[in-house]
C-alpha positions in Angstrom: 305.7 66.5 117.7 302.8 64.1 117.4 302.4 64.1 121.2 302.0 67.9 121.6 298.2 67.8 121.6 298.3 65.2 124.3 300.7 67.3 126.4 298.4 70.3 126.0 295.6 68.1 127.4 297.7 67.4 130.4 298.1 71.1 131.1 294.4 71.7 130.6 293.7 69.1 133.2 295.7 71.1 135.8 293.7 74.2 135.1 290.2 72.6 135.3 287.9 73.5 138.1 287.4 70.0 139.4 291.2 69.6 139.7 290.8 71.6 142.9 288.0 69.5 144.2 288.1 68.6 147.9 286.4 65.2 147.3 288.3 62.7 149.4 288.1 60.1 146.7 289.8 62.5 144.3 292.5 63.9 146.5 294.6 60.7 146.6 294.2 60.2 142.8 295.2 63.9 142.2 298.4 63.3 144.3 299.3 60.3 142.2 298.6 62.2 138.9 300.7 65.2 140.0 303.6 62.9 141.0 303.4 61.1 137.6 303.4 64.4 135.7 306.5 65.5 137.6 308.3 62.2 136.8 307.4 62.5 133.1 308.6 66.0 132.8 311.9 65.1 134.5 312.4 62.4 131.9 311.6 64.9 129.1 313.9 67.6 130.4 316.7 65.1 130.8 316.2 63.8 127.2 316.1 67.3 125.8 319.2 68.5 127.7 321.2 65.5 126.4 319.9 66.1 122.9 321.0 69.7 123.1 324.4 68.6 124.4 324.7 66.2 121.5 323.9 69.0 119.0 326.5 71.3 120.6 329.3 68.7 121.0 329.0 66.2 118.1 332.5 64.7 118.5 332.0 64.0 122.2 328.6 62.6 121.5 330.0 60.3 118.8 332.5 58.9 121.3 329.7 58.3 123.9 327.6 56.6 121.2 330.4 54.3 120.2 330.9 53.4 123.9 327.1 53.2 124.4 327.2 55.5 127.4 323.9 57.1 126.3 321.0 54.7 125.9 318.7 56.8 123.8 316.3 53.9 123.1 315.9 53.3 126.8 315.3 56.9 127.6 312.5 57.0 125.0 311.1 53.8 126.3 311.0 55.3 129.9 309.2 58.4 128.5 306.6 56.3 126.7 306.0 54.1 129.8 305.6 57.3 131.9 303.2 58.7 129.4 301.2 55.4 129.4 300.9 55.4 133.2 299.8 59.1 133.2 297.3 58.4 130.5 295.8 55.6 132.5 295.6 57.8 135.6 293.9 60.5 133.6 291.4 58.1 132.2 290.7 56.9 135.8 290.4 60.6 136.8 287.9 61.2 134.0 285.8 58.2 135.1 285.9 59.3 138.7 284.8 62.8 137.7 282.0 61.4 135.6 280.8 59.2 138.5 280.9 62.2 140.8 278.9 64.2 138.3 276.3 61.5 138.1 276.2 61.2 141.9 275.6 65.0 142.1 272.9 64.8 139.5 271.2 62.0 141.3 271.4 63.9 144.6 269.9 67.0 142.9 267.1 65.0 141.4 266.3 63.3 144.7 266.4 66.7 146.5 264.1 68.2 143.9 261.7 65.3 144.2 261.6 65.6 148.0 260.9 69.3 147.8 258.1 68.8 145.4 256.5 66.3 147.8 257.1 68.5 150.8 255.2 71.3 149.1 252.1 69.2 149.0 251.8 69.6 152.8 251.8 73.4 152.8 249.0 75.3 154.5 245.7 75.8 152.6 245.2 79.2 150.8 242.8 80.5 153.5 245.5 80.1 156.2 248.7 81.8 155.0 251.8 80.6 156.9 252.5 84.2 158.0 249.2 84.2 159.9 250.1 80.9 161.7 253.6 82.1 162.5 252.3 85.4 163.8 250.1 83.6 166.2 253.0 81.3 167.3 255.2 84.3 167.8 252.6 86.0 170.0 252.9 83.2 172.5 255.5 84.5 174.9 258.4 82.5 176.4 257.7 81.3 180.0 259.2 83.2 182.9 261.7 81.5 185.1 259.9 78.9 187.3 256.7 79.1 185.3 255.2 75.6 184.8 257.3 74.0 187.5 254.2 72.4 188.9 253.7 70.5 185.6 257.3 69.9 184.7 258.2 68.4 188.1 255.0 66.3 188.3 255.7 62.5 188.4 253.3 61.9 185.6 254.9 64.4 183.3 258.4 63.2 184.1 257.4 59.6 183.4 255.9 60.6 180.0 258.8 62.9 179.1 261.4 60.2 179.7 259.3 57.3 178.1 259.6 56.1 174.5 255.8 56.3 173.9 252.6 57.4 175.4 250.1 60.3 175.6 250.2 63.2 178.0 247.0 65.4 178.3 247.2 68.7 180.1 243.9 70.5 180.9 243.4 73.9 182.3 241.2 77.0 182.2 241.8 79.6 179.5 244.8 81.9 180.2 246.5 79.5 182.6 249.6 79.2 180.5 249.0 75.9 178.6 250.1 77.4 175.2 253.2 79.0 176.8 254.1 75.6 178.3 253.4 73.8 175.1 255.7 76.2 173.1 258.5 75.8 175.6 258.3 72.0 175.1 259.5 72.6 171.5 263.0 73.4 172.8 262.9 71.8 176.3 261.6 68.4 175.6 264.7 67.2 173.7 266.6 67.9 177.0 264.7 65.0 178.6 265.4 62.5 175.8 266.6 62.6 172.1 263.5 63.4 170.1 262.3 65.6 167.2 259.3 67.7 168.3 256.6 68.4 165.7 253.8 70.7 166.9 250.6 72.4 165.9 248.8 75.2 167.7 245.0 75.2 167.1 243.2 78.6 166.9 239.5 79.2 166.1 240.2 82.3 164.0 238.0 81.6 161.0 241.1 80.9 158.8 241.2 77.2 159.0 243.7 77.0 161.8 241.3 74.8 163.8 241.2 71.9 161.2 242.8 68.5 161.9 243.9 68.2 158.3 245.9 71.4 158.6 247.4 70.2 161.8 248.6 67.0 160.2 250.0 68.8 157.2 252.0 71.0 159.5 253.3 68.1 161.6 254.3 66.2 158.4 256.0 69.3 157.0 258.0 69.8 160.2 258.9 66.1 160.3 260.1 66.0 156.7 262.0 69.2 157.0 264.0 67.8 159.9 264.3 64.3 158.3 264.0 64.7 154.5 265.0 61.0 154.0 261.6 60.0 155.4 259.9 61.5 152.4 261.2 58.5 150.4 259.0 56.2 152.5 255.8 57.9 151.4 256.7 59.5 148.0 255.1 56.8 145.8 251.7 57.3 147.6 251.4 61.0 146.8 253.7 61.6 143.8 250.7 61.6 141.4 248.4 63.6 143.6 247.8 67.3 143.7 248.3 69.3 146.9 244.6 69.9 147.3 244.0 66.1 147.1 246.6 65.4 149.8 245.6 68.1 152.2 241.8 67.3 152.3 242.1 63.6 153.2 242.7 63.1 156.9 242.9 59.3 156.6 245.6 59.6 154.0 247.6 62.1 156.0 247.4 59.9 159.1 248.5 56.9 157.1 251.4 58.9 155.7 252.5 59.8 159.2 252.4 56.2 160.3 254.2 55.0 157.2 257.0 57.6 157.4 257.7 56.8 161.1 257.2 53.0 160.9 260.9 52.1 160.9 262.0 54.8 163.3 263.1 54.1 166.8 260.4 54.5 169.6 260.4 58.0 171.1 262.4 59.7 168.4 259.4 61.8 167.4 257.0 63.7 169.6 253.9 65.5 168.6 252.7 68.5 170.6 249.1 69.7 170.0 248.0 72.9 171.7 244.5 74.4 171.9 242.8 71.2 171.1 239.6 72.5 172.6 239.5 75.0 169.7 239.8 72.3 167.1 236.5 72.0 165.1 234.4 69.1 166.5 234.5 67.0 163.4 238.2 67.3 163.2 238.7 66.6 166.9 236.8 63.3 166.6 239.2 62.2 163.8 242.2 62.4 166.3 240.2 60.2 168.8 
């Protein structure tokens, strides 16, 4: 009777949500616990059935006791041993569940911290993201064969397949440079494994021609694709306001260098379009 509370705890375990977890580290432990519960209940059922038989047939039971055919002490010892094993497994399960919870909390905290840092690179108030995205959407996809003169040029091929370097494309307005630049966002990874971060300048009076805004956009795209890189620069900006981060070109450039310092050569590519529309002071900073 004194163990009834403990047995009810065993049944509660089977009904808890985390009992159905698909965590690989828990699945094997769950299998062992289930097997031990089955073994324990087999011992209990056998004990209770023999006890009931003893109650119904006292004379037969007395004879079996005299002949020591039923080892009651051994049955009770086996039950206690099984209980002890199950209790140990349940304690291990609780510890594993606690560790999993702490791991999730740690991941959630890290994710929240990364998102807070990422927000510091959002567009300034005078350039809403919707304005920039609308401009980007207005650049049409290239027709079949368009840009073949550039894409098949030896200099472009050499740059596209290299791990580093700068490729500058010049042309008169309306010649399709922006169309080609936008197509590189999806086509360039076909040449080599790389993450493409881009910015399209536009002198529209909304700040889309500022170098700081371009770097913010590039860093934002980089960190969204590879959030783990935020950890490399988080300590440098964690105590700064968004306005402080966005207005300092030197800081933004250093953050870009710091975030990619340990990355493999060529794994990131920056595409800048409409550089001629970048405000002169900003353009000089890139040079």
